[in-house]
C-alpha positions as CSV (number, residue, x, y, z in Angstrom):
1,X,0.0,0.0,0.0
2,X,1.4,3.4,-0.9
3,X,1.3,6.5,1.3
4,X,-1.2,9.2,0.6
5,X,1.0,12.1,-0.3
6,X,-1.9,14.5,-0.3
7,X,-1.9,14.4,3.5
8,X,1.7,15.3,4.0
9,X,1.1,19.1,4.2
10,X,-1.8,18.6,6.5
11,X,0.1,16.3,8.8
12,X,3.0,18.7,9.1
13,X,0.7,21.6,10.0
14,X,-1.0,19.3,12.6
15,X,2.4,18.6,14.1
16,X,3.2,22.3,14.2
17,X,-0.2,23.1,15.8
18,X,0.3,20.2,18.2
19,X,3.7,21.5,19.3
20,X,2.3,24.9,20.1
21,X,-0.7,23.6,22.0
22,X,1.4,21.1,23.9
23,X,4.0,23.7,24.9
24,X,1.2,26.1,25.9
25,X,-0.7,23.6,28.0
26,X,2.3,21.9,29.5
27,X,4.5,24.9,30.3
28,X,2.4,28.0,30.7
29,X,1.9,27.6,34.4
30,X,5.7,27.5,34.8
31,X,5.9,30.9,33.1
32,X,3.3,32.3,35.3
33,X,5.4,31.6,38.4
34,X,8.1,33.9,36.9
35,X,10.9,32.1,38.8
36,X,14.0,33.5,37.0
37,X,16.3,31.4,39.2
38,X,14.8,28.1,38.1
39,X,16.0,26.1,35.0
40,X,12.5,24.9,34.5
41,X,11.3,28.5,33.8
42,X,13.9,28.8,31.0
43,X,13.0,25.4,29.6
44,X,9.3,26.4,29.6
45,X,10.2,29.7,27.9
46,X,12.3,28.1,25.2
47,X,9.6,25.5,24.6
48,X,6.8,28.0,24.2
49,X,8.8,30.6,22.3
50,X,10.4,28.2,19.8
51,X,7.2,26.1,19.2
52,X,5.4,29.3,18.3
53,X,8.4,30.2,16.0
54,X,8.2,26.7,14.5
55,X,4.6,27.4,13.7
56,X,5.3,30.8,12.2
57,X,8.2,29.4,10.2
58,X,5.8,27.3,8.3
59,X,4.4,30.4,6.6
60,X,7.8,31.3,5.1
61,X,9.4,29.9,2.0
62,X,12.9,29.7,3.5
63,X,13.6,27.0,6.1
64,X,15.8,29.1,8.5
65,X,13.2,29.8,11.2
66,X,11.9,26.3,11.2
67,X,15.4,24.8,11.4
68,X,16.6,27.1,14.2
69,X,13.4,26.6,16.2
70,X,13.8,22.9,15.8
71,X,17.4,23.0,17.1
72,X,16.3,24.8,20.3
73,X,13.3,22.5,20.8
74,X,15.6,19.4,20.4
75,X,18.0,20.9,23.0
76,X,15.1,21.5,25.4
77,X,13.8,17.9,24.9
78,X,17.2,16.4,25.3
79,X,17.8,18.3,28.5
80,X,14.4,17.1,29.8
81,X,15.1,13.5,28.7
82,X,18.3,13.4,30.7
83,X,16.5,14.9,33.6
84,X,13.8,12.2,33.6
85,X,16.1,9.3,32.7
86,X,17.3,8.6,36.3
87,X,13.6,8.3,37.3
88,X,12.9,5.6,34.7
89,X,10.6,5.3,31.7
90,X,7.8,7.6,32.7
91,X,5.1,9.4,30.8
92,X,7.2,12.6,30.9
93,X,10.2,10.8,29.4
94,X,8.0,9.5,26.6
95,X,6.5,12.9,25.9
96,X,9.9,14.6,25.8
97,X,11.1,11.9,23.4
98,X,8.1,12.4,21.2
99,X,8.4,16.2,21.1
100,X,12.1,15.9,20.4
101,X,11.3,13.5,17.6
102,X,8.8,16.0,16.1
103,X,11.4,18.8,16.3
104,X,14.0,16.5,14.7
105,X,11.6,15.8,11.8
106,X,11.4,19.6,11.2
107,X,15.1,19.9,11.5
108,X,15.6,17.2,8.8
109,X,12.8,18.3,6.5
110,X,12.4,22.1,7.0
111,X,9.2,23.5,5.4
112,X,8.6,20.7,2.9
């Protein structure tokens, strides 16, 4: 069975929208605390900011904004993965791995 190539643009936009919604729902409460001495505040800030930029980058012809946003999202996901790794395979570990994989997809494919 062959893939349905018609759905590729729709699926990439759904991933972009999903990254923004996930970052907003998962990290907004950390931004509200405004704890500038906490690393989780900066991880939340990076995740929300660059997921929005990943979404915005989809409207441009050039891949630069998408690729740069993906790099920062991957770095945030890798940091969180190593944070959750000593705890074991938890839901948070799997979610961070999944968001990192989506960001890696956009790093590899850009705005295709």
